[in-house]
C-alpha positions in Angstrom: 61.4 147.1 135.6 58.0 146.2 137.3 56.1 148.9 136.2 53.7 149.4 133.7 54.4 151.8 131.0 51.9 153.8 128.2 49.7 155.5 127.2 45.6 154.9 128.3 44.0 152.4 126.5 40.9 151.7 125.7 39.0 148.2 125.6 36.2 146.7 123.6 34.0 147.4 126.9 35.0 151.3 127.3 37.5 150.6 130.0 40.7 152.8 129.5 43.6 151.7 131.1 46.3 153.3 134.0 49.4 152.1 135.7 47.7 149.7 138.7 51.2 148.5 139.9 54.1 150.8 140.9 57.4 150.0 140.2 59.0 147.1 142.0 55.5 145.3 142.5 56.0 141.6 141.9 52.4 140.6 142.2 49.2 142.5 141.2 48.2 141.9 145.0 50.9 143.2 146.4 54.4 141.6 146.3 56.4 145.1 146.7 60.5 144.8 146.2 60.4 148.4 146.9 59.1 147.8 150.4 61.3 144.9 151.0 64.3 147.3 150.1 63.0 150.3 151.7 62.0 149.0 155.2 62.2 146.1 157.1 58.7 145.6 157.8 55.7 146.6 155.8 35.9 111.1 136.4 36.7 109.5 133.3 38.9 107.1 132.3 42.3 108.5 131.4 45.6 107.5 129.2 47.8 106.5 132.2 50.9 106.5 129.5 50.6 110.2 129.0 49.7 111.6 132.3 52.8 113.4 133.8 54.6 113.7 129.9 55.5 117.5 130.3 57.8 118.4 132.8 56.4 121.9 131.8 53.4 124.4 130.1 54.0 127.5 127.9 50.9 129.1 127.6 50.5 131.6 124.5 47.3 133.7 125.3 46.2 135.6 122.2 43.9 138.8 124.5 41.7 139.9 122.5 40.7 136.6 120.6 42.3 136.0 116.8 39.6 135.3 113.9 39.9 131.2 113.7 38.4 131.6 110.3 41.1 134.0 109.1 44.2 132.1 110.5 43.5 128.3 111.4 39.9 127.2 110.2 39.8 129.1 106.6 36.3 128.4 104.4 37.4 129.5 101.0 34.0 128.2 99.6 31.8 130.0 102.3 29.6 133.3 101.0 31.5 136.3 100.6 30.1 137.9 103.9 31.9 134.9 106.0 34.6 134.1 103.6 38.0 135.4 104.4 39.9 138.4 102.3 42.9 135.6 102.8 44.1 132.5 100.6 45.0 129.5 102.1 48.2 127.8 101.7 49.5 123.9 101.9 51.6 123.3 104.7 53.8 120.7 105.7 50.7 118.1 106.0 48.9 117.5 103.1 45.5 117.9 103.3 45.9 121.4 106.2 45.9 124.1 104.9 46.6 127.4 106.9 46.5 131.5 105.9 48.6 132.5 103.8 50.0 135.1 106.1 51.5 132.4 108.6 53.6 130.7 105.9 56.4 130.1 108.8 54.1 127.8 111.1 52.9 126.2 107.7 55.7 124.3 108.0 55.4 123.1 111.5 51.8 122.1 111.1 53.5 118.7 111.4 54.1 119.5 115.5 50.5 121.0 115.9 47.4 119.8 117.2 44.4 121.8 115.5 41.2 121.8 117.9 39.1 123.3 115.6 35.5 123.1 117.5 36.7 124.3 121.0 33.2 126.1 122.3 31.6 127.8 125.5 28.8 130.6 125.8 30.6 133.4 127.1 30.7 136.7 125.1 31.9 139.2 126.9 36.4 139.2 126.8 36.5 138.8 131.4 34.2 135.8 131.7 35.9 134.4 128.8 39.5 134.5 129.7 38.5 133.6 132.7 36.6 130.3 131.5 39.8 129.4 129.0 42.5 130.2 131.5 41.1 128.8 134.3 38.6 125.8 132.9 35.7 126.6 135.5 33.2 129.2 134.0 32.5 132.2 136.3 30.5 132.7 139.0 28.6 135.7 137.8 28.8 134.6 133.5 26.7 137.3 132.7 28.4 140.1 133.8 31.7 141.8 133.0 33.4 141.3 136.4 36.7 142.7 138.3 39.3 140.0 139.5 37.6 138.3 142.7 38.6 136.6 145.7 35.9 133.7 144.8 37.6 133.6 141.4 38.7 130.1 140.5 42.6 129.7 140.1 44.1 129.9 136.8 46.5 127.3 135.4 49.8 129.1 136.6 48.5 129.8 140.7 47.5 126.0 140.3 51.3 125.3 139.4 52.2 127.2 142.6 49.5 126.1 144.6 50.5 122.2 143.6 54.4 122.2 143.4 57.2 122.4 145.6 57.9 125.8 146.7 60.1 127.9 144.3 62.6 125.5 141.7 65.7 125.5 143.5 66.7 128.8 141.9 64.7 131.0 143.5 61.3 131.2 140.9 58.2 129.9 141.7 56.3 127.5 139.4 54.1 130.0 137.7 54.9 133.4 135.7 52.9 135.7 133.6 55.0 137.4 130.5 53.7 141.0 129.5 51.5 140.9 132.9 49.8 142.7 134.3 49.4 145.0 130.6 46.6 146.2 129.6 44.8 143.0 129.3 44.6 142.7 132.9 44.0 146.0 134.3 42.0 148.5 132.5 41.0 152.0 134.2 42.1 150.1 137.6 39.2 147.5 136.2 41.3 144.2 137.2 40.4 141.2 135.1 39.8 137.8 136.5 41.2 134.6 135.5 44.9 135.5 136.1 44.9 134.7 139.2 45.5 132.6 142.6 41.4 133.1 143.1 40.3 131.6 146.4 43.7 129.5 146.4 44.9 132.9 148.1 47.1 135.9 147.0 50.6 133.9 147.6 49.5 131.8 144.8 49.3 134.4 141.9 51.7 133.9 138.9 54.6 135.7 139.5 53.8 138.8 136.9 56.7 140.5 134.8 55.1 144.0 133.2 58.2 145.1 131.4 58.2 143.9 127.4 61.0 141.9 127.5 61.8 143.2 124.1 62.1 146.5 126.2 66.2 147.8 125.2 66.2 148.3 129.1 64.5 145.0 129.8 65.5 144.6 134.0 62.7 143.3 136.3 64.6 143.2 139.2 66.0 146.1 140.6 69.7 146.4 141.6 71.2 144.9 145.1 74.0 147.0 146.5 74.0 145.9 149.9 72.8 142.1 150.1 73.9 141.8 153.8 71.2 144.6 154.3 68.7 142.5 153.0 69.7 139.8 155.2 69.7 141.4 158.2 66.0 143.0 157.5 65.3 138.9 156.9 66.4 138.0 160.2 64.5 140.7 161.5 61.2 139.9 159.8 61.5 136.0 161.1 62.1 137.4 164.8 59.2 139.6 164.1 57.1 137.1 162.6 58.0 134.4 165.5 56.0 137.1 168.1 52.9 137.4 165.9 52.7 133.5 165.8 51.6 134.4 169.7 48.4 136.0 168.6 46.0 134.6 165.9 47.4 136.1 162.1 45.0 137.2 159.3 45.0 135.6 156.1 46.3 138.7 154.9 49.2 138.6 157.2 50.2 135.0 156.6 50.2 136.5 152.5 52.2 138.5 152.9 55.1 136.9 154.6 54.7 134.5 151.5 55.2 137.7 149.6 58.2 138.9 151.3 59.8 135.3 151.9 59.2 135.3 147.8 61.0 138.8 147.0 63.9 137.8 149.2 64.5 134.5 147.3 64.0 136.5 143.6 66.6 139.0 144.9 69.1 137.3 146.3 69.2 134.2 143.7 72.0 134.3 140.5 70.0 131.6 138.7 66.6 133.6 139.0 69.0 136.9 137.7 70.4 134.6 135.0 67.0 133.6 133.7 65.8 136.3 133.0 68.8 137.8 131.2 68.1 138.2 127.6 71.1 139.5 126.3 73.2 136.4 127.2 71.6 134.9 124.1 72.4 135.7 120.6 71.3 139.2 118.3 70.8 136.2 115.4 68.3 134.5 117.6 66.7 137.3 119.0 65.7 138.4 115.7 64.6 135.4 114.5 61.6 135.8 117.3 61.4 139.2 116.4 61.7 142.4 118.4 57.8 142.1 119.8 56.8 141.9 123.0 55.1 138.4 121.9 58.3 137.0 120.3 60.7 138.0 123.3 57.9 137.0 125.5 58.3 133.6 123.8 62.0 133.3 123.6 62.0 134.1 127.6 59.2 131.2 128.5 61.7 128.9 126.8 64.6 130.4 129.1 62.1 129.8 132.5 61.1 126.4 131.2 65.1 125.5 130.8 65.3 127.4 134.8 62.7 124.9 136.1 59.7 127.2 135.9 56.5 124.5 135.4 54.1 127.3 133.3 54.5 130.4 131.4 52.2 132.4 130.4 52.8 134.6 127.3 50.4 137.3 127.0 49.6 139.0 124.1 50.2 142.7 124.3 48.8 145.7 122.5 52.5 146.3 121.4 52.0 143.6 119.3 48.4 145.1 117.6 45.1 144.0 119.1 43.5 141.0 118.3 39.7 142.6 119.0 39.2 143.5 115.6 35.9 145.0 115.5 36.4 147.2 112.6 39.4 146.8 109.7 40.2 142.8 110.8 41.8 142.1 107.7 44.4 144.9 107.3 45.4 144.8 110.7 45.7 140.3 110.9 47.7 141.1 107.0 50.2 143.6 108.4 50.8 143.3 112.2 48.7 140.5 113.7 49.2 137.6 112.2 53.1 138.2 110.8 54.2 138.8 114.5 52.5 135.8 115.8 54.1 133.5 112.7 57.2 134.6 113.4 57.3 134.0 117.4 55.7 131.2 117.8 57.8 129.3 115.0 60.8 130.4 116.7 59.6 129.1 119.7 58.6 125.5 118.1 62.4 125.2 115.9 64.1 126.2 119.4 62.6 124.0 121.7 62.4 121.3 118.8 66.6 122.1 118.8 67.4 122.1 122.6 65.5 118.9 123.2 62.7 120.8 125.2 59.3 120.0 123.2 59.0 117.0 123.6 59.2 117.4 127.5 57.3 121.1 127.4 53.7 121.0 126.7 52.7 124.5 124.4 49.1 125.6 124.1 47.9 128.7 122.2 44.5 129.7 123.2 42.4 132.9 123.5 38.9 133.7 125.0 36.8 133.0 121.9 36.6 133.5 118.1 35.3 135.7 115.9 32.2 136.2 114.3 31.1 134.4 110.7 29.6 137.3 109.3 32.1 140.2 108.3 30.4 143.6 109.9 29.8 147.0 108.4 33.2 148.0 109.8 34.7 144.8 107.9 35.3 143.5 111.3 34.4 140.5 113.6 32.8 140.6 116.4 32.6 138.3 119.7 32.0 134.5 119.0 32.2 132.3 121.7 30.4 129.2 120.1 33.5 127.8 118.2 36.9 128.7 117.9 40.3 126.9 117.2 42.8 125.9 119.7 46.3 124.5 119.5 48.8 121.8 121.0 52.0 121.3 120.7 55.0 119.2 122.2 55.0 116.8 125.3 54.7 113.7 122.8 51.5 114.9 120.8 51.4 113.7 117.9 51.2 116.4 115.2 49.9 116.8 111.9 46.3 116.2 113.3 43.1 117.8 113.6 40.8 117.5 115.7 36.7 118.3 116.1 35.4 120.1 113.2 33.4 123.7 112.5 30.1 123.6 110.4 31.0 125.3 106.9 30.8 128.7 108.1 33.3 128.3 111.2 30.1 129.3 113.1 29.5 125.9 115.0 31.2 122.7 115.8 29.8 120.1 113.5 31.9 117.0 115.5 33.5 116.6 118.8 32.8 119.8 120.8 35.8 120.9 123.3 34.6 122.8 126.2 37.3 124.9 128.4 37.0 122.0 131.0 38.0 119.6 128.8 41.1 121.7 127.8 41.8 122.3 131.3 41.3 118.3 132.4 44.2 117.9 129.3 46.6 120.4 130.4 46.9 118.8 134.0 46.5 115.5 133.2 49.7 116.3 130.9 51.3 117.8 133.8 51.2 115.2 136.2 48.1 116.8 138.2 45.2 114.8 138.6 42.5 117.0 137.2 40.0 115.3 139.5 41.9 116.4 142.6 40.3 118.8 144.6 40.9 122.0 146.5 38.8 124.1 148.7 36.3 126.7 147.5 35.6 129.5 149.0 32.2 128.2 151.3 34.5 125.1 152.3 33.5 122.7 149.8 36.0 120.3 148.2 36.2 121.2 144.2 38.3 119.8 141.7 40.6 121.3 139.6 38.3 120.2 136.6 35.1 118.3 135.3 36.4 117.9 132.2 37.2 114.9 130.0 40.8 114.3 129.2 41.5 114.5 125.3 42.8 111.2 125.2 42.0 110.5 121.6 44.6 113.9 120.8 47.5 113.2 123.2 
């Protein structure tokens, strides 16, 4: 179902969550399947050999931000007020160590490129997630803004914008899972960085709010009378033809796009098959883990197999919450790191075994890192100057570490990576020229990214 279950939650900014999309809403800004069913109307040098090497991309977004020094970039020789309680363990790559609570991923280090010098200046969740999920700094960086029409489009929205319409199976090219959960909306404060922005709401990724580990997971309502839908589509087409006699607003145009997307989804057996997790063996589902993140990773693999270009798997609070201002080590030890370890490692193994990893880019990232110094509540606070991002697949050489942080994992000590460099690399690998322009809200052409492709990594 396309609803937002659960009790109100609070973020570290004091926002409380409530449901903001009614049953049947496929888009954060109004793709209502229930409405369709109910009534007929309602500039750097880039390595050419790597360009377009990825047919698709899976973005694993760790909302809340993991502690990089308690996972990938451990500093066992740092002072006690900085050093993790956890011990580093050897990985599959000599000389690269990871946290002891990531034993499964330690076996896959030879498939991972670790970027340990990712840096930007924004310490607030909202503007930081916008920066990391678009590659463009928010226009109002020193605020705690809501999603706005002048935001830069996210990766999934760009995938929808530049690709031919749909996959041929009724699915759009940008899909966001475990969303729009509390990481996208809290107390009707709709966070930026997940939407189409100034490309228009018709470019929004398809949001699937129901967690795929839900036993009743069924994101699309049943269609008992397909002919009724087709009749309404024909009526809508006739009304649309009449409306072209007058000037149409962009909002009306977007509404037409929503209805067409909804029709494609409702009438496509291939789309429904892509979301049918029950067709997978129980053993494989157990391997991914019975969590929103684990089953989201499995569903992402199925969507990529169905031709979806960019799938974002958002971390949900049902897996516990990465924003560990207090009790950081217990939370990482008991639930956060084990759930990550299980789901992410299963995705790498499954993609490899199916021959999908070589043509799929996997990006693991968050909005920022955590403070080097442990606070009085045994927590770590927001820290934008340094964090770690992981890349895998798409022919990227694994077993490498690019960049480095200083002795306390506080600042890059070499090869700093900005969010725009990451976005340029993602677009480049997907065969999208990162320097191609799109029209800004004031009509000026702006590039998708002004960053540098990480040619030494890919």
